[in-house]
C-alpha positions in Angstrom: 8.3 18.9 30.7 11.7 20.0 32.2 12.1 19.4 36.0 8.5 20.2 36.9 7.4 17.8 39.8 4.8 15.2 39.2 1.9 14.6 41.7 1.6 10.9 42.5 -1.1 9.5 44.7 0.0 6.8 47.2 -2.9 5.7 49.4 -4.2 8.9 51.1 -1.0 10.8 50.7 0.1 12.9 47.7 3.8 12.9 47.1 5.7 15.3 44.9 8.2 13.5 42.7 10.5 15.2 40.2 9.6 14.4 36.6 12.3 12.8 34.5 13.8 15.3 32.2 13.7 14.6 28.5 17.1 13.9 26.9 18.7 16.6 24.9 17.7 16.8 21.3 20.3 15.2 19.0 19.3 15.3 15.3 21.1 13.5 12.5 22.9 15.5 9.8 21.1 16.8 6.7 21.7 18.7 3.5 22.3 22.4 3.6 20.1 23.4 0.8 16.9 25.5 0.8 13.6 23.8 1.8 12.2 24.6 -1.6 14.9 22.7 -3.4 14.6 19.8 -1.0 10.8 19.8 -1.7 11.3 19.9 -5.5 13.8 16.9 -5.4 11.4 15.0 -3.1 8.4 15.7 -5.4 10.2 14.8 -8.6 11.9 11.6 -7.4 11.9 10.6 -3.7 14.0 7.5 -4.4 16.7 9.5 -6.2 16.7 12.2 -3.6 17.1 9.6 -0.8 20.0 8.0 -2.6 21.9 11.3 -3.2 21.6 12.5 0.4 22.4 9.0 1.9 25.6 8.9 0.0 26.8 11.9 2.0 25.0 11.6 5.3 24.5 7.8 5.7 21.3 5.8 6.5 19.7 8.4 8.8 19.4 12.1 7.9 17.0 15.0 8.2 15.2 17.0 5.6 12.7 19.9 5.5 9.8 19.0 3.3 6.8 21.2 2.1 4.1 18.7 3.2 5.6 17.0 6.2 7.9 19.8 7.5 10.9 18.8 9.5 11.5 15.1 8.9 14.0 12.4 9.7 14.6 9.9 7.0 15.5 6.4 8.1 17.1 3.6 5.9 18.3 1.3 8.7 16.2 -1.8 9.4 17.0 -1.9 13.2 15.9 1.8 13.6 12.8 1.1 11.5 12.0 -1.8 13.8 12.5 0.4 16.9 10.2 3.0 15.4 7.4 0.5 14.5 7.6 -1.1 18.0 7.4 2.2 19.8 4.3 3.1 21.8 1.5 5.0 20.1 1.7 7.7 22.8 5.3 8.4 21.7 4.9 8.2 17.9 1.6 8.0 16.0 0.1 8.5 12.6 2.1 10.7 10.3 0.6 14.2 9.7 -0.8 14.9 7.2 -1.8 11.5 5.9 -4.1 9.8 3.3 -7.2 10.7 5.3 -7.1 14.1 3.6 -8.4 12.3 0.5 -10.0 9.2 2.0 -12.0 10.8 4.8 -12.0 11.1 8.5 -13.5 7.7 9.0 -10.6 6.0 7.2 -8.2 3.8 9.3 -5.5 6.2 8.0 -7.1 9.0 10.0 -7.2 7.0 13.3 -4.6 6.7 16.0 -4.1 5.0 19.4 -7.0 2.9 20.7 -9.4 4.0 17.9 -6.9 2.7 15.3 -6.5 -0.6 17.2 -10.2 -1.2 17.5 -10.8 -0.4 13.8 -8.1 -2.8 12.7 -9.6 -5.5 14.9 -12.8 -5.1 12.9 -11.0 -5.1 9.5 -8.6 -8.0 10.0 -10.9 -11.1 9.9 -12.1 -10.5 6.3 -8.6 -10.3 5.0 -7.0 -13.4 6.4 -7.1 -17.2 6.1 -10.4 -18.8 4.9 -12.0 -15.4 4.0 -9.3 -14.6 1.4 -9.4 -18.2 0.1 -13.1 -17.6 -0.8 -12.0 -14.8 -3.2 -9.7 -16.9 -5.3 -12.4 -17.8 -7.8 -13.2 -14.1 -8.2 -9.5 -13.3 -9.0 -9.4 -16.0 -11.6 -12.8 -15.0 -13.2 -11.8 -11.4 -13.5 -8.4 -12.3 -15.0 -10.0 -14.5 -17.7 -12.7 -11.9 -18.4 -10.1 -9.1 -18.9 -7.7 -11.3 -20.9 -10.3 -12.6 -23.4 -9.6 -9.8 -25.9 -5.9 -9.2 -25.3 -3.9 -8.7 -28.5 -1.6 -11.6 -29.6 1.8 -11.1 -31.1 2.1 -7.4 -30.4 3.4 -5.4 -27.5 0.8 -3.9 -25.2 0.8 -2.4 -21.7 -0.3 -4.7 -18.9 -0.7 -2.0 -16.3 -4.2 -0.8 -17.3 -5.6 -4.3 -17.7 -4.2 -5.1 -14.3 -5.9 -2.0 -12.9 -9.2 -3.2 -14.3 -8.7 -6.8 -12.9 -7.9 -5.6 -9.4 -10.7 -3.0 -9.5 -13.3 -5.5 -10.5 -12.0 -8.1 -8.1 -12.0 -5.7 -5.1 -15.4 -4.3 -6.0 -16.9 -7.8 -6.0 -14.9 -9.2 -3.0 -14.9 -6.2 -0.8 -18.0 -4.2 -1.8 -20.2 -7.1 -2.9 -21.1 -4.8 -5.8 -23.0 -6.0 -8.8 -25.3 -4.7 -11.4 -25.9 -0.9 -11.5 -23.8 -0.1 -8.4 -20.9 -2.1 -9.8 -21.1 -0.2 -13.1 -21.2 3.2 -11.4 -18.2 2.4 -9.1 -16.2 1.2 -12.2 -16.9 4.6 -13.7 -16.1 6.7 -10.6 -13.2 5.0 -9.0 -10.4 5.0 -11.7 -10.3 8.8 -12.2 -10.8 9.4 -8.5 -7.8 7.1 -7.6 -5.6 8.7 -10.3 -6.4 12.2 -9.2 -6.3 11.5 -5.5 -2.9 9.8 -5.7 -1.4 12.9 -7.3 -3.0 15.4 -4.9 -2.2 13.6 -1.7 1.5 14.3 -2.0 0.8 18.0 -2.5 0.0 20.6 0.3 -3.8 21.0 0.9 -5.0 24.3 -0.3 -7.0 26.6 2.1 -9.8 26.8 -0.5 -11.0 24.5 -3.3 -10.9 27.0 -6.1 -14.2 25.9 -7.7 -15.6 22.6 -9.0 -13.3 22.5 -12.0 -10.1 22.7 -9.9 -8.4 19.4 -9.0 -9.6 19.5 -5.4 -13.1 20.5 -6.6 -13.2 17.6 -9.0 -12.0 15.2 -6.2 -14.9 16.4 -4.0 -17.3 15.8 -6.9 -16.2 12.2 -7.3 -16.6 11.7 -3.6 -20.2 12.9 -3.6 -21.0 10.5 -6.5 -19.2 7.7 -4.5 -21.2 8.4 -1.3 -24.5 8.3 -3.2 -23.6 4.9 -4.7 -22.4 3.5 -1.4 -25.6 4.6 0.4 -27.7 2.6 -2.1 -25.3 -0.3 -1.9 -25.6 -0.5 1.9 -29.4 -0.4 1.6 -29.3 -3.2 -0.9 -26.9 -5.4 1.1 -28.8 -4.9 4.4 -32.1 -5.9 2.7 -30.6 -9.1 1.2 -32.4 -12.2 2.6 -29.0 -13.9 2.7 -27.4 -10.9 4.5 -26.2 -13.1 7.5 -24.4 -15.6 5.2 -22.8 -13.1 2.8 -18.9 -13.1 2.9 -18.1 -9.8 1.1 -16.3 -7.3 3.3 -19.2 -4.8 3.2 -21.6 -7.3 4.7 -19.0 -8.3 7.3 -18.5 -4.7 8.3 -22.3 -4.1 8.5 -22.6 -7.2 10.8 -19.6 -6.4 13.0 -19.6 -4.4 16.2 -17.0 -2.9 18.6 -16.4 -4.3 22.0 -19.1 -2.0 23.5 -21.7 -3.3 21.0 -21.8 -0.3 18.8 -21.5 -0.5 15.0 -19.6 1.5 12.4 -21.5 4.5 11.0 -22.4 4.6 7.3 -20.0 7.4 6.8 -17.1 5.5 8.4 -18.0 2.4 6.4 -17.9 4.5 3.2 -14.5 5.9 4.2 -13.1 2.5 5.1 -14.3 0.8 1.9 -12.7 3.7 -0.1 -9.5 3.2 1.8 -9.4 -0.5 1.2 -10.1 0.1 -2.5 -7.6 2.9 -2.9 -4.9 1.1 -0.9 -5.4 -2.3 -2.6 -6.4 -1.5 -6.1 -3.6 0.7 -7.6 -0.7 -0.8 -5.6 -1.6 -4.4 -6.4 -2.0 -3.6 -10.1 1.3 -1.7 -10.1 3.1 -4.7 -8.7 1.6 -7.0 -11.3 2.6 -4.6 -14.0 6.2 -4.7 -12.7 6.0 -8.5 -12.5 5.3 -8.8 -16.2 8.0 -6.3 -16.9 10.5 -8.2 -14.8 9.8 -11.8 -15.9 9.8 -10.9 -19.6 13.4 -9.8 -19.2 14.5 -12.9 -17.3 14.0 -16.1 -19.4 15.1 -18.5 -16.7 12.7 -17.1 -14.2 9.9 -17.2 -16.7 10.6 -20.8 -17.6 10.5 -21.9 -13.9 7.2 -20.0 -13.4 5.6 -21.6 -16.5 6.6 -25.1 -15.3 5.3 -24.4 -11.8 2.0 -23.0 -13.1 1.2 -26.4 -14.6 1.2 -27.8 -11.1 -0.6 -26.9 -7.8 2.7 -25.5 -6.3 3.3 -21.8 -5.9 6.5 -21.5 -3.9 8.6 -20.1 -6.7 5.7 -17.8 -7.9 5.4 -16.4 -4.4 9.1 -15.9 -4.2 9.0 -14.0 -7.6 6.2 -11.8 -6.3 8.3 -11.0 -3.2 11.3 -10.2 -5.4 9.2 -7.9 -7.6 8.1 -6.1 -4.5 11.7 -5.7 -3.3 13.3 -4.8 -6.7 10.5 -2.5 -7.9 9.0 -1.1 -4.7 5.6 0.4 -5.4 5.1 2.3 -2.1 8.6 3.6 -1.2 8.0 5.1 2.2 5.9 5.0 5.4 6.0 7.4 8.3 5.2 8.3 11.9 4.8 11.6 13.8 6.6 12.3 17.1 4.1 13.2 19.9 6.3 12.6 22.9 8.5 15.6 24.1 11.4 13.7 22.6 11.8 10.3 20.9 15.1 8.3 21.1 15.9 6.5 17.8 19.2 4.8 18.2 21.8 7.4 19.0 19.4 10.2 17.8 16.9 12.2 19.9 14.1 13.6 17.9 11.8 16.4 19.3 8.0 16.6 19.2 6.6 17.8 16.0 9.0 16.0 13.7 8.0 13.3 11.2 10.0 10.1 10.8 9.9 8.5 7.4 11.2 5.0 6.7 12.6 4.8 3.2 11.4 1.4 2.2 13.0 1.6 -1.3 16.4 2.1 0.3 16.0 -0.8 2.8 15.2 -3.0 -0.2 18.5 -2.2 -1.8 20.7 -2.9 1.3 23.5 -5.3 0.2 23.8 -6.4 3.8 20.3 -8.0 3.7 20.0 -8.6 -0.1 23.3 -9.6 -1.7 23.7 -8.2 -5.2 20.6 -6.0 -4.7 20.5 -4.9 -8.4 20.1 -8.5 -9.5 16.5 -9.8 -10.0 16.7 -13.2 -8.2 13.6 -14.8 -6.8 15.6 -17.6 -5.3 16.6 -15.3 -2.5 13.1 -15.8 -1.1 12.7 -19.5 -1.7 12.6 -21.5 1.5 13.8 -18.5 3.6 12.1 -15.9 5.7 12.5 -12.4 4.4 14.7 -10.2 6.6 13.2 -7.3 8.6 14.5 -5.0 5.9 11.8 -6.3 3.6 8.6 -4.4 4.2 6.5 -3.7 1.1 3.4 -3.4 3.2 4.9 -1.2 5.9 5.4 -2.4 9.5 4.2 -2.3 13.0 0.6 -1.6 14.0 0.0 0.3 10.8 1.1 -2.5 8.4 -1.3 -2.9 5.5 -4.4 -4.9 6.7 -4.9 -6.2 3.2 -1.4 -7.7 2.7 -2.6 -11.3 2.5 -5.4 -10.4 0.2 -3.0 -8.6 -2.2 -0.5 -11.4 -2.3 -3.1 -14.1 -2.9 -4.6 -11.9 -5.7 -1.3 -11.4 -7.3 -0.5 -15.1 -7.1 -3.8 -16.1 -8.7 -3.7 -13.5 -11.5 -0.1 -14.4 -12.4 -0.9 -18.1 -12.4 -3.9 -17.7 -14.6 -2.0 -15.6 -17.2 0.9 -18.1 -17.2 -1.5 -21.0 -17.8 -3.4 -19.3 -20.7 -0.6 -17.3 -22.4 3.0 -17.6 -23.6 5.0 -14.6 -22.8 7.8 -13.5 -25.2 11.1 -12.6 -23.6 12.8 -9.4 -24.6 16.2 -7.8 -24.4 14.7 -4.3 -24.3 16.1 -2.0 -21.6 14.4 -2.1 -18.2 11.4 0.2 -17.9 12.0 3.2 -15.7 9.9 3.9 -12.7 7.2 6.5 -13.0 5.6 8.2 -10.1 1.8 8.3 -10.0 1.9 10.3 -6.8 1.7 7.6 -4.2 2.7 4.6 -6.2 5.6 3.9 -8.6 4.7 2.1 -11.8 6.6 1.0 -14.9 6.9 4.0 -17.2 5.7 2.2 -20.3 3.1 0.2 -18.4 4.9 -3.2 -18.2 4.7 -3.9 -21.9 4.8 -7.6 -23.0 4.1 -9.7 -26.1 1.7 -12.6 -25.5 0.4 -15.6 -27.4 -2.6 -17.6 -26.3 -1.8 -21.2 -25.3 -3.8 -24.1 -26.7 -6.2 -25.6 -24.2 -7.2 -29.3 -24.1 -10.5 -28.1 -25.6 -8.7 -26.4 -28.5 -6.7 -29.6 -29.2 -9.9 -31.7 -29.3 -11.5 -29.3 -31.9 -8.5 -29.8 -34.1 
């Protein structure tokens, strides 16, 4: 913009006013290593790479990454807050983003007023009374999945949690049942696994055939679109359509402020977004929860005692501590659209990405004393500090955060009521990157024993 004058209308006169010059660019320091090496480190282990660079350059530094280009990494909660509160004309949706995989109709693809209007449509089904209606589904799917769990031998909880969260979200969000439910169960798991891995890689200029990863992803999407089209027809023809409480029906009934409705394509993209964002991440956190509590006997004892009551304060605190100590989504970002954006003492030019390193914020001793200690009591009766952001922050905070936390609460309570969990002195499981999410490397392995129910005792 420089010093070019701005034309301002005042009544009938047009005045020439000098435009305010943008402040001079002032970038934070960064490593002096080739872009390729930075990219390799970022792809292999983002968390480890953040830690190594932060040791030398502090809580704000710059990198040059293959997918996002020139990027500023932030691990300071006040600067993260400043970024999240900034106007959408100055900083917006990071580029590229998950819409590469989820579709142009996804909330991840939208920015500015379009994003605000879409969130307004999506928010009601994921809050308060609406989520309360789904608790029975969460419990039913947990009991269904756990009916054949092995007793007395170690097994991975991650894949069972994936099935529980998938079935729960298909029922609660899609309203799927029968043939469509079976088809989506078949399509979604391989699609989510493949999409999570591809989204962190540069998009190729060509798909390289149907047997290539991108070609297979497109094939899953075509199958998904066909199922969703049939599902929408079935839901709209339901005589009880106006009273249905699944998210698909709510989206089909909802309208924007001008009275227009979402297109079928946008609904398909949005449902896929809700599923991809809420299925794998919730299951991963639950896998970490079993890995953590099996290694902390005192925590497990308190959870078991509480599960016999209607309370959930300690269980909720434990879920928050799992999200802090074993962060599943380790970063969120924005893109600078203003000529320059002031972030604390730094001035970042247009075209840069700004990534908030959530995993580093969750390890700040200033906000979480003894951060390496697994201690749910840090969240009992206290409000989490701003440094705690497992669902991101600002206008792009995960719309399904309440849904996910209620689901995790019900699943964990149901397992604790029906099974005894053996404690172990085995080493902590290491984190494994599935592309977008971090999961326990061995799948959150535990040893379970089925509890006797009152009915079992009567039979004896």
